[in-house]
C-alpha positions as a printed NumPy array, in Angstrom:
array([[ -79.793, -160.647,  150.658],
       [ -77.392, -162.538,  148.362],
       [ -74.237, -160.618,  149.264],
       [ -72.24 , -163.92 ,  149.313],
       [ -73.381, -164.706,  145.696],
       [ -70.97 , -163.338,  143.044],
       [ -72.523, -160.619,  141.054],
       [ -71.459, -162.549,  137.903],
       [ -73.862, -165.502,  138.914],
       [ -76.778, -163.065,  139.251],
       [ -76.082, -161.698,  135.71 ],
       [ -76.208, -165.135,  134.562],
       [ -79.301, -165.948,  136.441],
       [ -81.113, -163.049,  135.206],
       [ -80.293, -164.042,  131.546],
       [ -78.408, -160.742,  130.821],
       [ -75.296, -162.621,  129.625],
       [ -74.354, -166.204,  128.818],
       [ -71.762, -168.311,  130.446],
       [ -69.759, -168.118,  127.258],
       [ -70.027, -164.383,  126.771],
       [ -68.942, -163.862,  130.444],
       [ -65.871, -166.202,  130.215],
       [ -64.711, -164.446,  127.044],
       [ -65.101, -160.967,  128.465],
       [ -63.172, -161.88 ,  131.764],
       [ -60.351, -163.586,  129.694],
       [ -59.757, -160.459,  127.557],
       [ -60.435, -157.684,  129.881],
       [ -57.268, -155.525,  130.476],
       [ -58.177, -153.834,  133.818],
       [ -58.885, -156.4  ,  136.353],
       [ -59.758, -153.741,  138.97 ],
       [ -62.72 , -152.473,  137.102],
       [ -66.112, -153.61 ,  138.519],
       [ -67.64 , -156.478,  136.335],
       [ -71.06 , -154.61 ,  136.231],
       [ -69.282, -151.489,  134.899],
       [ -67.338, -153.414,  132.299],
       [ -70.536, -155.005,  130.975],
       [ -72.118, -151.668,  130.792],
       [ -68.996, -150.158,  128.953],
       [ -68.985, -152.988,  126.479],
       [ -72.929, -152.393,  125.985],
       [ -73.552, -156.01 ,  126.986],
       [ -76.102, -154.758,  129.696],
       [ -77.706, -151.293,  130.622],
       [ -77.132, -149.291,  133.369],
       [ -80.546, -150.331,  134.808],
       [ -79.809, -153.972,  134.37 ],
       [ -76.742, -153.629,  136.302],
       [ -78.4  , -151.95 ,  139.212],
       [ -81.324, -154.575,  139.268],
       [ -78.594, -157.266,  139.765],
       [ -76.866, -155.099,  142.404],
       [ -80.09 , -154.746,  144.128],
       [ -80.66 , -158.407,  144.233],
       [ -77.169, -158.874,  145.676],
       [ -78.02 , -156.181,  148.425],
       [ -81.377, -157.312,  149.03 ],
       [ -82.655, -153.756,  147.795],
       [ -85.366, -153.696,  145.195],
       [ -84.704, -151.907,  141.802],
       [ -87.125, -149.13 ,  140.784],
       [ -87.302, -147.926,  137.154],
       [ -88.346, -144.34 ,  137.999],
       [ -88.871, -143.469,  134.201],
       [ -91.92 , -145.76 ,  134.275],
       [ -93.27 , -144.421,  137.636],
       [ -95.832, -141.625,  138.085],
       [ -94.377, -139.684,  141.033],
       [ -96.522, -138.809,  143.997],
       [ -95.941, -135.152,  144.675],
       [ -97.064, -135.418,  148.192],
       [ -94.804, -138.25 ,  148.933],
       [ -91.699, -136.387,  147.079],
       [ -92.345, -133.402,  149.207],
       [ -92.049, -134.864,  152.579],
       [ -88.249, -133.917,  152.372],
       [ -86.787, -130.516,  151.202],
       [ -85.702, -130.022,  147.501],
       [ -82.211, -129.302,  148.903],
       [ -81.995, -132.548,  150.771],
       [ -83.294, -134.687,  147.733],
       [ -80.464, -132.899,  145.463],
       [ -77.651, -133.246,  148.113],
       [ -78.459, -136.77 ,  149.051],
       [ -79.653, -137.884,  145.571],
       [ -82.762, -139.41 ,  146.783],
       [ -86.516, -139.364,  146.035],
       [ -89.409, -140.501,  147.909],
       [ -91.923, -142.444,  145.832],
       [ -94.455, -143.879,  148.385],
       [ -95.325, -142.81 ,  151.984],
       [ -97.357, -144.209,  154.825],
       [ -97.968, -143.069,  158.153],
       [ -95.094, -145.127,  159.503],
       [ -92.585, -145.694,  156.555],
       [ -91.431, -144.093,  153.295],
       [ -90.011, -145.924,  150.184],
       [ -87.027, -143.806,  148.894],
       [ -85.23 , -144.287,  145.75 ],
       [ -81.473, -143.794,  146.226],
       [ -78.232, -144.046,  144.34 ],
       [ -76.407, -145.649,  147.264],
       [ -79.078, -147.59 ,  149.405],
       [ -76.33 , -148.72 ,  151.976],
       [ -75.366, -145.047,  152.748],
       [ -76.159, -145.252,  156.621],
       [ -75.794, -141.477,  157.303],
       [ -78.148, -140.631,  154.402],
       [ -80.771, -143.119,  155.672],
       [ -80.469, -141.6  ,  159.279],
       [ -80.896, -138.216,  157.996],
       [ -83.937, -139.199,  156.044],
       [ -85.401, -140.917,  158.994],
       [ -84.841, -137.657,  160.962],
       [ -86.293, -135.602,  158.209],
       [ -89.452, -137.714,  157.473],
       [ -90.034, -139.219,  161.099],
       [ -90.589, -142.645,  159.404],
       [ -88.741, -145.675,  158.799],
       [ -87.061, -145.875,  155.427],
       [ -87.219, -148.604,  152.918],
       [ -84.553, -148.079,  150.436],
       [ -84.682, -148.686,  146.693],
       [ -82.019, -148.539,  144.268],
       [ -82.425, -146.423,  140.935],
       [ -80.027, -144.703,  138.427],
       [ -78.606, -141.336,  139.189],
       [ -79.925, -139.962,  136.044],
       [ -83.403, -141.168,  136.812],
       [ -83.313, -139.666,  140.296],
       [ -82.144, -136.359,  139.135],
       [ -85.06 , -136.32 ,  136.483],
       [ -87.521, -137.442,  139.106],
       [ -86.455, -134.577,  141.448],
       [ -87.136, -132.029,  138.621],
       [ -90.452, -133.622,  137.994],
       [ -91.45 , -133.72 ,  141.581],
       [ -90.364, -130.178,  142.79 ],
       [ -91.286, -128.468,  139.353],
       [ -89.586, -125.556,  137.744],
       [ -89.448, -123.234,  140.68 ],
       [ -87.742, -125.807,  143.207],
       [ -86.598, -123.395,  146.135],
       [ -86.318, -120.422,  144.081],
       [ -89.346, -118.981,  145.961],
       [ -87.833, -119.508,  149.354],
       [ -84.423, -118.082,  148.177],
       [ -86.075, -115.127,  146.467],
       [ -87.911, -114.297,  149.874],
       [ -84.527, -114.39 ,  151.584],
       [ -82.862, -112.194,  149.029],
       [ -85.635, -109.584,  149.413],
       [ -85.202, -109.459,  153.048],
       [ -81.338, -109.455,  152.654],
       [ -81.395, -106.22 ,  150.639],
       [ -81.611, -102.935,  152.425],
       [ -84.119, -101.133,  150.073],
       [ -83.414,  -97.702,  151.29 ],
       [ -79.702,  -98.044,  150.124],
       [ -80.968,  -99.242,  146.6  ],
       [ -81.505,  -96.72 ,  144.   ],
       [ -84.325,  -98.094,  142.011],
       [ -84.334,  -97.434,  138.368],
       [ -87.596,  -96.461,  136.866],
       [ -88.874,  -94.223,  134.012],
       [ -88.179,  -90.955,  135.976],
       [ -84.619,  -92.208,  137.361],
       [ -83.046,  -93.728,  134.255],
       [ -80.227,  -91.196,  134.501],
       [ -79.419,  -92.293,  138.002],
       [ -75.66 ,  -91.963,  139.112],
       [ -74.01 ,  -95.584,  138.871],
       [ -72.266,  -94.741,  142.179],
       [ -75.685,  -95.178,  143.814],
       [ -75.954,  -98.813,  142.853],
       [ -75.705, -101.266,  145.674],
       [ -72.539, -103.155,  145.464],
       [ -72.684, -106.801,  146.363],
       [ -70.512, -106.187,  149.407],
       [ -73.45 , -104.314,  150.967],
       [ -75.333, -107.515,  151.02 ],
       [ -72.618, -109.533,  152.73 ],
       [ -70.729, -112.689,  152.214],
       [ -72.918, -115.671,  151.535],
       [ -75.727, -113.147,  150.723],
       [ -79.269, -114.333,  149.753],
       [ -78.732, -112.625,  146.424],
       [ -75.69 , -114.787,  145.716],
       [ -77.773, -117.834,  146.48 ],
       [ -80.497, -116.607,  144.21 ],
       [ -78.152, -116.023,  141.273],
       [ -76.746, -119.469,  141.745],
       [ -79.974, -121.284,  142.117],
       [ -81.227, -119.568,  139.037],
       [ -78.446, -120.705,  136.973],
       [ -78.599, -124.334,  138.233],
       [ -82.402, -124.415,  137.753],
       [ -82.047, -123.17 ,  134.091],
       [ -79.491, -126.062,  133.673],
       [ -81.995, -128.476,  135.168],
       [ -84.668, -127.256,  132.851],
       [ -82.376, -127.841,  129.744],
       [ -82.646, -124.195,  129.003],
       [ -80.217, -122.66 ,  126.233],
       [ -80.678, -119.029,  127.543],
       [ -81.746, -117.154,  130.501],
       [ -83.463, -113.919,  129.848],
       [ -83.579, -111.336,  132.875],
       [ -85.785, -108.357,  131.638],
       [ -86.435, -105.283,  133.645],
       [ -89.8  , -103.34 ,  133.601],
       [ -91.114, -100.388,  135.331],
       [ -92.225, -102.401,  138.464],
       [ -90.922, -105.786,  138.054],
       [ -88.119, -107.815,  136.588],
       [ -89.271, -110.871,  134.373],
       [ -87.087, -113.997,  134.046],
       [ -87.695, -116.318,  131.11 ],
       [ -85.777, -119.275,  129.809],
       [ -85.42 , -120.665,  126.326],
       [ -86.177, -124.381,  126.272],
       [ -86.097, -126.397,  122.816],
       [ -86.109, -122.925,  121.057],
       [ -89.024, -121.262,  122.781],
       [ -89.11 , -118.884,  125.643],
       [ -91.265, -119.394,  128.777],
       [ -91.475, -117.48 ,  131.979],
       [ -90.439, -119.015,  135.154],
       [ -90.526, -116.341,  137.923],
       [ -90.876, -112.505,  138.508],
       [ -88.422, -110.794,  140.671],
       [ -89.25 , -107.701,  142.816],
       [ -87.825, -104.44 ,  141.565],
       [ -85.73 , -104.12 ,  144.69 ],
       [ -83.672, -107.135,  143.555],
       [ -82.825, -105.721,  140.074],
       [ -79.513, -104.05 ,  140.61 ],
       [ -78.17 , -106.415,  143.285],
       [ -78.835, -109.45 ,  141.136],
       [ -77.534, -107.846,  137.955],
       [ -74.435, -106.817,  139.758],
       [ -73.805, -110.367,  140.949],
       [ -74.206, -111.889,  137.645],
       [ -71.873, -109.157,  136.019],
       [ -69.463, -109.761,  138.794],
       [ -69.282, -113.526,  138.153],
       [ -68.747, -112.737,  134.449],
       [ -65.917, -110.285,  134.963],
       [ -67.983, -107.205,  133.907],
       [ -67.873, -103.633,  135.267],
       [ -70.665, -103.62 ,  137.632],
       [ -70.542,  -99.789,  137.753],
       [ -70.951,  -99.427,  134.051],
       [ -74.845,  -99.441,  133.134],
       [ -75.076,  -97.199,  130.18 ],
       [ -73.094,  -99.394,  127.721],
       [ -73.374, -102.91 ,  126.571],
       [ -70.978, -105.555,  128.06 ],
       [ -70.116, -109.017,  127.271],
       [ -68.291, -111.673,  129.497],
       [ -68.211, -115.234,  130.564],
       [ -67.908, -117.456,  133.515],
       [ -67.869, -121.224,  134.391],
       [ -70.195, -122.987,  136.913],
       [ -69.716, -126.463,  138.251],
       [ -73.339, -127.827,  138.785],
       [ -74.784, -131.131,  139.705],
       [ -75.247, -131.789,  135.886],
       [ -71.778, -131.116,  135.079],
       [ -69.53 , -128.177,  134.023],
       [ -71.067, -125.378,  132.022],
       [ -69.863, -122.164,  130.571],
       [ -72.057, -119.004,  130.694],
       [ -71.874, -116.209,  128.18 ],
       [ -73.297, -113.09 ,  129.643],
       [ -74.463, -110.08 ,  127.608],
       [ -75.902, -106.87 ,  128.96 ],
       [ -77.985, -104.355,  127.095],
       [ -79.175, -100.989,  128.657],
       [ -83.002, -100.629,  128.287],
       [ -85.34 ,  -97.859,  129.587],
       [ -85.907,  -99.686,  132.886],
       [ -82.532, -101.002,  133.513],
       [ -79.997, -103.518,  132.183],
       [ -81.33 , -106.66 ,  130.249],
       [ -79.146, -109.498,  130.787],
       [ -79.033, -112.58 ,  128.544],
       [ -77.024, -115.607,  129.716],
       [ -76.282, -118.307,  127.183],
       [ -75.734, -121.526,  128.753],
       [ -73.001, -123.638,  126.978],
       [ -72.445, -127.423,  128.107],
       [ -68.978, -128.043,  127.707],
       [ -69.698, -131.697,  126.541],
       [ -71.717, -130.34 ,  123.64 ],
       [ -68.417, -129.699,  121.796],
       [ -67.664, -133.402,  121.854],
       [ -70.745, -134.59 ,  120.069],
       [ -70.326, -136.996,  117.239],
       [ -71.642, -136.031,  113.816],
       [ -73.654, -139.211,  113.663],
       [ -75.583, -138.068,  116.635],
       [ -76.876, -134.901,  115.092],
       [ -79.589, -136.454,  113.093],
       [ -78.27 , -136.058,  109.694],
       [ -79.707, -138.407,  107.236],
       [ -77.36 , -141.174,  105.941],
       [ -77.036, -139.635,  102.566],
       [ -76.094, -136.177,  103.884],
       [ -73.769, -137.699,  106.666],
       [ -71.91 , -139.696,  103.89 ],
       [ -71.481, -136.489,  101.904],
       [ -70.287, -134.31 ,  104.626],
       [ -67.825, -136.895,  106.091],
       [ -66.276, -137.511,  102.61 ],
       [ -65.757, -133.883,  102.171],
       [ -64.374, -133.303,  105.49 ],
       [ -61.9  , -136.082,  104.886],
       [ -60.421, -134.295,  101.743],
       [ -57.325, -132.112,  102.335],
       [ -58.721, -128.946,  101.028],
       [ -62.017, -127.278,  100.017],
       [ -64.621, -124.814,  101.448],
       [ -67.523, -126.388,  103.607],
       [ -70.173, -124.088,  104.421],
       [ -72.989, -124.449,  107.022],
       [ -75.917, -122.299,  106.51 ],
       [ -79.238, -121.23 ,  108.404],
       [ -80.731, -118.62 ,  110.42 ],
       [ -79.613, -117.759,  113.96 ],
       [ -80.329, -120.666,  116.445],
       [ -80.555, -123.364,  113.846],
       [ -77.53 , -125.241,  115.261],
       [ -74.874, -124.181,  112.923],
       [ -72.219, -123.976,  115.554],
       [ -72.909, -127.315,  116.965],
       [ -72.464, -128.85 ,  113.423],
       [ -69.102, -126.957,  112.979],
       [ -67.854, -128.181,  116.241],
       [ -69.016, -131.704,  115.688],
       [ -67.031, -131.463,  112.311],
       [ -64.008, -130.216,  114.247],
       [ -64.216, -133.077,  116.739],
       [ -64.369, -135.347,  113.788],
       [ -61.266, -134.025,  112.31 ],
       [ -59.285, -133.465,  115.694],
       [ -56.069, -135.222,  115.396],
       [ -52.429, -135.087,  116.377],
       [ -51.691, -135.01 ,  112.768],
       [ -53.743, -131.907,  111.798],
       [ -53.229, -128.372,  112.968],
       [ -56.553, -126.823,  113.36 ],
       [ -57.009, -123.181,  114.049],
       [ -60.212, -121.127,  114.551],
       [ -61.481, -117.311,  114.579],
       [ -64.828, -117.184,  116.264],
       [ -67.093, -114.409,  117.623],
       [ -66.895, -115.543,  120.489],
       [ -65.319, -119.057,  121.186],
       [ -68.321, -120.771,  122.467],
       [ -66.822, -124.251,  123.15 ],
       [ -63.124, -124.769,  124.225],
       [ -61.778, -127.795,  122.6  ],
       [ -58.536, -129.504,  123.725],
       [ -55.84 , -129.77 ,  120.717],
       [ -57.298, -126.989,  118.837],
       [ -55.996, -123.464,  118.544],
       [ -58.958, -121.218,  119.063],
       [ -59.172, -117.321,  118.95 ],
       [ -61.786, -114.715,  119.699],
       [ -62.804, -111.79 ,  117.313],
       [ -61.59 , -108.52 ,  118.847],
       [ -62.674, -105.707,  116.645],
       [ -61.188, -103.052,  119.044],
       [ -57.759, -104.889,  118.713],
       [ -58.066, -105.002,  114.992],
       [ -58.858, -108.738,  114.986],
       [ -61.585, -109.225,  112.564],
       [ -62.616, -112.266,  110.67 ],
       [ -60.615, -111.121,  107.639],
       [ -57.492, -110.236,  109.697],
       [ -57.593, -113.107,  111.733],
       [ -58.001, -115.324,  108.756],
       [ -54.736, -113.64 ,  107.11 ],
       [ -52.856, -114.338,  110.257],
       [ -53.974, -118.039,  110.638],
       [ -52.569, -118.74 ,  107.027],
       [ -49.122, -117.918,  108.337],
       [ -49.448, -120.493,  111.094],
       [ -49.199, -123.619,  108.91 ],
       [ -52.823, -124.75 ,  109.205],
       [ -54.399, -127.937,  107.894],
       [ -57.807, -127.039,  108.903],
       [ -59.287, -123.496,  109.449],
       [ -62.672, -122.435,  111.139],
       [ -64.149, -119.068,  110.342],
       [ -66.945, -118.566,  112.832],
       [ -68.906, -116.759,  110.076],
       [ -68.343, -115.238,  106.709],
       [ -70.019, -111.608,  106.831],
       [ -68.266, -109.697,  104.179],
       [ -66.429, -109.962,  100.751],
       [ -63.147, -109.62 ,  102.177],
       [ -63.54 , -112.589,  104.39 ],
       [ -65.223, -114.619,  101.695],
       [ -62.4  , -113.866,   99.324],
       [ -59.572, -114.976,  101.745],
       [ -61.633, -118.113,  102.805],
       [ -61.941, -119.065,   99.236],
       [ -58.277, -118.473,   98.413],
       [ -57.339, -120.543,  101.466],
       [ -59.536, -123.376,  100.17 ],
       [ -57.915, -123.237,   96.718],
       [ -54.299, -123.398,   98.191],
       [ -54.383, -126.594,  100.096],
       [ -56.419, -125.799,  103.219],
       [ -59.764, -127.265,  104.523],
       [ -61.809, -124.195,  105.465],
       [ -65.155, -124.588,  107.413],
       [ -67.477, -121.657,  108.049],
       [ -71.249, -120.554,  108.589],
       [ -73.224, -118.308,  106.349],
       [ -76.719, -116.992,  106.7  ],
       [ -78.698, -118.252,  103.801],
       [ -82.125, -119.782,  103.37 ],
       [ -80.846, -123.045,  101.86 ],
       [ -77.79 , -124.963,  100.567],
       [ -77.92 , -123.338,   97.069],
       [ -78.452, -119.945,   98.258],
       [ -75.151, -119.937,  100.016],
       [ -73.45 , -119.891,   96.531],
       [ -75.212, -116.919,   95.265],
       [ -74.59 , -115.197,   98.727],
       [ -70.916, -115.538,   98.159],
       [ -71.254, -114.459,   94.577],
       [ -73.139, -111.307,   95.772],
       [ -70.216, -110.768,   97.992],
       [ -67.887, -110.363,   94.965],
       [ -66.514, -113.761,   94.746],
       [ -65.722, -114.705,   91.213],
       [ -67.683, -117.668,   89.783],
       [ -64.6  , -119.626,   88.66 ],
       [ -63.154, -119.03 ,   92.243],
       [ -66.159, -120.142,   93.932],
       [ -66.627, -123.246,   91.5  ],
       [ -63.18 , -124.427,   92.337],
       [ -63.294, -123.898,   96.118],
       [ -66.727, -124.812,   97.54 ],
       [ -67.031, -128.512,   98.083],
       [ -70.166, -128.946,  100.294],
       [ -72.891, -126.679,  101.447],
       [ -75.08 , -127.886,  104.467],
       [ -78.325, -126.133,  105.302],
       [ -80.093, -126.839,  108.523],
       [ -82.916, -126.074,  111.122],
       [ -83.901, -127.478,  114.346],
       [ -87.295, -129.118,  115.196],
       [ -88.642, -130.132,  118.55 ],
       [ -88.959, -133.889,  119.142],
       [ -91.934, -135.747,  120.494],
       [ -91.896, -136.622,  124.191],
       [ -91.033, -140.32 ,  124.467],
       [ -93.061, -140.718,  127.639],
       [ -96.368, -139.431,  126.297],
       [ -96.575, -140.489,  122.787],
       [ -99.941, -140.873,  121.215],
       [-101.381, -141.364,  117.668],
       [-103.203, -138.443,  116.321],
       [-104.769, -137.236,  112.95 ],
       [-102.948, -134.08 ,  111.48 ],
       [-104.906, -131.855,  109.26 ],
       [-105.209, -133.537,  105.738],
       [-104.122, -130.455,  104.083],
       [-100.94 , -130.133,  106.255],
       [-100.133, -133.85 ,  105.475],
       [-100.474, -133.251,  101.663],
       [ -98.276, -130.176,  101.905],
       [ -95.473, -132.473,  103.317],
       [ -96.036, -135.046,  100.626],
       [ -96.839, -137.632,  103.358],
       [ -99.216, -140.753,  103.36 ],
       [-102.902, -139.456,  104.299],
       [-103.301, -143.155,  105.694],
       [-100.2  , -143.075,  107.681],
       [ -99.733, -143.346,  111.301],
       [ -98.657, -140.123,  112.939],
       [ -97.337, -139.526,  116.492],
       [ -97.357, -136.603,  118.953],
       [ -96.764, -136.05 ,  122.81 ],
       [ -99.893, -135.697,  124.875],
       [ -98.275, -133.605,  127.245],
       [ -96.857, -134.883,  130.74 ],
       [ -94.637, -133.826,  133.481],
       [ -91.606, -135.171,  131.619],
       [ -92.134, -132.432,  128.867],
       [ -93.641, -129.655,  131.045],
       [ -97.113, -130.331,  129.389],
       [ -95.79 , -129.344,  125.936],
       [ -95.674, -132.658,  124.183],
       [ -92.103, -132.006,  123.191],
       [ -88.733, -132.768,  124.715],
       [ -85.462, -131.916,  122.906],
       [ -84.692, -131.048,  119.448],
       [ -83.032, -132.586,  116.336],
       [ -81.654, -131.298,  113.222],
       [ -82.982, -131.4  ,  109.679],
       [ -80.461, -131.072,  107.091],
       [ -79.933, -130.468,  103.348],
       [ -76.383, -131.525,  102.307],
       [ -75.493, -130.193,   98.721],
       [ -72.472, -131.957,   97.359],
       [ -70.777, -129.899,   94.739],
       [ -70.577, -132.198,   91.971],
       [ -69.011, -131.467,   88.331],
       [ -72.459, -130.639,   86.974],
       [ -73.223, -128.187,   89.723],
       [ -69.716, -126.532,   89.275],
       [ -70.575, -125.9  ,   85.72 ],
       [ -73.766, -124.126,   86.655],
       [ -71.808, -122.102,   89.092],
       [ -69.219, -121.087,   86.502],
       [ -72.189, -120.169,   84.073],
       [ -73.544, -117.858,   86.831],
       [ -76.776, -119.76 ,   87.183],
       [ -79.309, -118.668,   89.778],
       [ -79.674, -120.412,   93.032],
       [ -83.155, -121.694,   92.188],
       [ -81.734, -123.477,   89.061],
       [ -78.821, -124.98 ,   90.958],
       [ -81.278, -126.233,   93.602],
       [ -83.544, -127.823,   91.063],
       [ -80.461, -129.458,   89.339],
       [ -79.514, -130.736,   92.86 ],
       [ -82.998, -132.096,   93.612],
       [ -83.081, -133.86 ,   90.09 ],
       [ -79.742, -135.564,   91.053],
       [ -81.194, -136.821,   94.437],
       [ -80.677, -134.035,   97.035],
       [ -82.833, -134.569,  100.039],
       [ -84.318, -130.984,  100.882],
       [ -84.85 , -129.793,  104.483],
       [ -88.648, -130.331,  103.862],
       [ -88.166, -133.878,  102.806],
       [ -85.721, -134.64 ,  105.705],
       [ -88.352, -133.074,  108.069],
       [ -91.172, -135.055,  106.518],
       [ -89.166, -138.232,  107.032],
       [ -88.67 , -137.531,  110.554],
       [ -92.518, -136.978,  110.767],
       [ -92.959, -140.348,  109.356],
       [ -90.579, -141.937,  111.763],
       [ -92.661, -140.481,  114.724],
       [ -89.814, -138.152,  115.819],
       [ -91.707, -134.972,  115.467],
       [ -95.111, -133.646,  114.344],
       [ -96.63 , -132.189,  111.07 ],
       [ -97.246, -128.849,  112.832],
       [ -93.724, -128.514,  114.183],
       [ -92.244, -129.013,  110.791],
       [ -94.694, -126.442,  109.235],
       [ -93.705, -124.047,  111.911],
       [ -90.024, -124.541,  111.192],
       [ -89.844, -124.783,  107.606],
       [ -92.894, -122.404,  106.668],
       [ -90.791, -120.431,  104.142],
       [ -89.545, -122.062,  100.984],
       [ -86.01 , -123.037,  101.808]])
């Protein structure tokens, strides 16, 4: 243990910083109470793992890089999953008398004593990053974690004689016969099941949870990287109590089962604070619930982190910096349009700008921006909301989606009268967004003078970085993307980190159409979208397929994934 040796000396001995760099940093730091390691990490002079390695040397505790370790399932399971999450620890090696355990705080004596009691072994602590430990807990305990145990408790906790099962013959059951959560009791297993389900979905990086009732069971699926996968099946007895619990959390009427409802709630999970948007839909065998998971930090993403190619990013930012104009983001549902719009708002958010939105619904709440929800029952539509916004002296306006000619006309006029307007539109490519607005009745001269940029996008899954390997795609597929037949292509082999899929995470592919003078002339002349697209490509437009092909060449994704997402001519 080198606890008497200053941490700065250990940083120098390990070669992470030079004496000159260290002296310069210490001489110019403003907050003298900030730990040196945290300061160096914040300034990006060292990594978090390098900092922990040096801390471990000072404490006499070895550092372990869990990202490079193949976890032993048997070793990890010598402690319960709940203890691993609560203590932020993961066993990595076990003998009959000792256990090596990775910890965030290896000097936590109470945690060490608890681990000794849980395992019946001497504990050899290791130090690791918190993010690696959380990831390792997920890898070690798998997708189900303690859900099976909690599910069993929930089944025992529900008095099935008081539960009115809804099946094909009883679909008209009186809502008054539904078991209320109070009948389960405070701290009920059903409550634990609902919470555990939400936390597990977050841990799996899911964007949506689908709870789908059938005649004799209830299926639970989650959407990860755009694709659904089943994670568990719930007994029919738990259908109504679980649905009631989730509806109660979202502020919905638990007695109403025959009409669709929408609500939202917030959960503080180990991974951070998340919003949940809950939607119900009455099906033959009961209510189907879809829960959209919204990470509050997602609204703060920088435009440069979306994966937009340099040319497109330059075009978009330059148009965002202009005081007026209409910027459109196009693509199908689930293509990441909202994320791009919010990243654009984040770029524009300033004390000097008045930014107002009308959305359906507000997905992410952003400080410093006035946001409003669509409310058709109260007469607040996109069109009426947009009219009202124009009386609020806005600099920047976000319209969640242009769906009709009235909204399109008001948005176009606002862009012509000194406002920067951002909106989304369903179109196959950037050029098609122009003809979509023309089809809605917008005059060509108005459109040509208002629209400044159109962005088309899709999302493709990215290769898992932990199991990359070279492979040979089908030569015909390579040719269809215009790639080099002799090139080197990568894919994920499939490992625990990516749940054996070979993919982990998604990245956007983009087509950023800059409305130049020549293109404006084509719009004024009423040219078809295909002609505008061809002209733009001749002027150097990088298309969706070209951007996707570039990402394949960079090893970010696969040929097959690009063909799956961009199969249609866009």
